N, C-alpha and C positions, 0 to 999 in steps of 0.2 A: 327132804330133797336138798334144801339149802345147806343142811349139815353135811350131806354127802358131797355136795359141790365144794364146800369149804375144806373137807378132808382131802379131796382129790387135788385141790389147788395147793394145799400145804405139802402134800406128797410130791407134787411136781416141783415145788420150790426146793425141797430136800434133795431131789435128784439133780436139779440144775446146779445147786451150790455145793453139793457133796460129792459129785461125780469125780472131781479132780482128786479128792482125798481117798477114794476107794482104792483098794489094792488091785492093780491090773492082773488079769488072769493068765499072763504069759510072761516069759523072760525076754528082756530086751538086751541087746548087746550094742554098746556105744564105744567106738574107737576114739581115742584122744590123741591128737597129734600136736606136739609142741617142739619148737626149734631150740629151746634152752633146756637146762637141767631142772630137776625138781628142787628148787630152793625153798626155804621156809616160807617166803612170801607167796610163791606159786602154790605151795601146799595149802595156804590159806584161801587162795582163789578157788582151788578145787574143793575145799571144804564147803565153801558157800555154794558151789555147784551141786555137790552131793546133797547138801541139806535141802536145797530147793527141790531137787528130784525126789528126795525122801518125802517132802511135804505133799508131793503129787502122787505118792504111792509107789515110787520106784526105789527099792532098797537093795543095796549090794548084798549078795549072799542069799537073797530070797528070789527076786525076779529081775535083777539087774547085774550085768557084767560090764565093768569099765576096763578097757584094754588100753593102757598108756604106752605110747611110743614117743621117746624123747631123743631129739637130735643132739642134746648136750653141747650146744654151741657150734655144732658142725652143720650149717645150713645145707650143705651139699648132700647130706644124708636124707633130707626130707622126702625126695621122690621115692627112694627105696623103702623108707619107713611107711609112706602112704600106700605104696603097692602091697607091702606086707599086710597092712591093716585091711585093705580091700579084699585080699585073698581069704580073710576069715569071715567074709560076708556079714559085716555088722549091719544093724538096722539103721545106723546113722553115724556120722563122724563129727566130733567137735574139733575144729581147726583153731587152735589157740595161739596167741603170741605173735600175731602179725599176718600180713597178706601172704607171706611165703608159704605158710602152712596151708592156707586155703587154696592157693594155686597148685601146690603139690598134690593135695587131695583131689582137686578137680581134674587134674591131668590123669590121675589114677582111676577115676570113675566119673561117668556122666549120669549115673542112675541112683547111686546111694546118696541120700540127703546129707548135706554138709552145712553145719552151723559154724560160722566164723566168729571169733571174739576179738574185738578191738583191732581189726585189720586197718592198717594205714594205707594212704594213697587213694587213688580213684579206682574203685572196683569195676566201674563200667569200662574205663580205658584199659584196665588190666584184663578185660574179658571174663571176669568172674560172674557178672550179672548184666542184665539188659537195662534195668532201671532200679532205683531205690524202692519205688512203690510196688513194682512187679518184677522180681528178679528174673523170672522166666526160665530158670534152669534148675539145677539141684543144689544151688548155694544160696543161703540167706544168713542172717545173723546181725552183727554190729560192726560198724566201721568208725574210725576216727579221722575225719577230714574236715577240719574247722580252721578257717583263717583267723577267727577270733582267738582260738587257743594259742596259736603261735604269736599273735600280736600281744596277747596278755602276758606271755612269758617275757617278751622284751620290755613291756611296760613295768613289770615287777622288778626287772633288773635296774631300770632307770629309777624306780622308786627307792631302792636301797643304795644305789650308786648314781646320783643325779648327774655326775660328770662323765659317765661312761659313754665313750664314742666308738670304741672298737670291741666287738664281741666275737669270740671264737665259737665255732660250732663243730661238735663231734658227730659224725654220722657214718653209717655202714652202707656203702654203695652196692653191696651184694644183696641187700634185702629189698624185694619188690615193695614199692610204695613209699620208701624212705625219701626218694628223690622228690616226690610230690610234696612231702612235708618240708623239705628243704626249699622248694620253690615258694611255698607259702610264707616261710620265714624271710626269704629274700624280699618278697613283695611287701611285707610288713615293716622291714627295717628302715626305709627312708622316712617314714612318718615320725620316727623317734630320733632321726639324725644319727643313726647307727650304721657303721660299716661292719660287714661280716667277713670273717676269714674262715675258710673251710678246712677241716682236718679229718681225714679218712681213717677208719679202722675196719679191717676185713676178717681178722682172726686174732686169737690171743697173742700170737707171736709178734703182733704189730705194736704192742704196748710201748716198748722202748723207743721205737721210731716216732710214735705219736707223742711221747713225752718231749722229745727233742723239738718236734714241730710246734707244740704248744709254747715251749719256752722261747722259741724264736718269733712267736706271733705278736708279741708286745700288745696283748689284748688286755682290756680292763675287766672282762667277765667272760663267762662261758655258758653256752646252751648245749645240753646233751639231748640229742634226739633219740627216740625209742630204738632199741637194739636188743631184742630178746636173744639173739644168737651169740653175742660176745659180751657186751657191756653189762647186761642184766644178769648174765650167767656168772660173770666175774665182777660183782659189785665191789668187793674189797679191793681188787686191783685198780678198778676205775676210780674209786675214791682216793686211793694212794697216789694215783697219777695226777688227779686234780690238786691234791694237797701239795705235791712237788711243784706244780705249775703256779701255785699261790693265786688261783683264780676263783673268785666267788662264782658259784655255779647254780643254775636252775636245772632241775632234772625232770624227766618225763613221768616219773612214778614216785609214789610215796616211799617205796621200798628203799630207794637211795637215801632218803632223809632219815628213815628209821635206822639205817646203817651208819649214819654220821654225816651225810651231805647237808648242805645249807638249806635249800628249799626246793619244793616241787609244786607244780600246778598241773593237775591231771584229772581225768575222769576217775570215778570209783570203779576199779576193776572187779572187786567182789560183786558189785551191783550188776556189772555187765555179764559176769559168769552166771549170776542168778537168772538174768533175763535169757541167757543162752539155754539154761535148763528149762525155762518155760517154753521156749521155741521147740526144743527137742520133745517135750511132753506133748505138745500139739502135733508134732510130726508123727510121734509114736501112736497118737490117737487117730491118725489118718490124714492130717493136713498136708497139703502139697507145698514144698518149700518154694516152688516157683511163684506162689501167690502170697507168701509171707513177707511183708515189707522189711527191707533192711533198715535197721535202727541206727541212730547216732546219739551219743550221750548228750544230755541237755544240762546236767549238773556237773560242776567241776569243783575240785577241792584244793585249797591252798594249805600246804604243810610247811612249817618252819622248824628249824632246829636251833635253839638258842645257844647251846654249847658250841656248835659249829660257828655261829655268828661271833661269839666271844673270842674264839680261837683266831678267827680271821679279822678281829678288831673292827667288826661291822656293827653299827648301831641300827637295829631294826626300828623303823618309825612306829610310833604308838598306834597310828591309824592302821598300819599294815598288820600289826599284832592283833588288833581288835577284829580285823576281817578274816583272820586265819581260821580255818576249820579244825586244824590240829596243830598244837604247839608242843614240840618235844623239848623237854628241859635238859 
């Protein structure tokens, strides 16, 4: 009898721990909505997303269809792309690259589950969810709304440029949630004795005007806020702009530093995409997005580019180098 109970217990454990690795017996369709284009960095994020789904038994070409819809830097296209996705009746939608994608998807459907990735701003104020603990609708996922994140970026600027007093900020006012990030940066600046000067970009055609604005700002350094619609889709043009302005800059994502930027302090996007895959797996298994808490990143990564520092004639303090998670030579 004891042997029978032991076998039953072990079988139950196998079921409990192995269920997620079993191959689901149906085909799932997931729509992916992104405001930018499919850059190599974003392909890496989607690779992490696919790998996590694969580990849960969802495999493209077997029981999973991913339908990518890309606005390619034209944020005004998001509502139409979201409506087109909804018309295909997906099982769920991954709204990536900011709050604008999540908002467009939510306007297109109040019933299909939506998992947002790294949305900025306050999702409650934006009407996306009712609370972080219990979203209450068809939207869940991850957001980035951290006063500490913005304060840390200013702290890092002061660490490499102790005399910095005036810092320029590039932001895109057309993206929902970006103004909330700007407000957090404004709130953090006085503690560092820093004056901020704001510079807008709305579309790629604004780069020449932005270059002039930055040259006239007489700033000591630069903060680039997240902008999947323009800046992140045109990283080369963004870095060329910063180089012409001769401003040491801190960026919102590692991808800028990998392309030649000076430094970034950011959450791990591959990790957030993997967590989005876990949420979607739970939803596909029957979980209600209204009851899945919205997550915020708890770990952040500092990336430094030594070649960019040498070119800008900046000596990175040894203590800062020692704390860096990733140093690009």
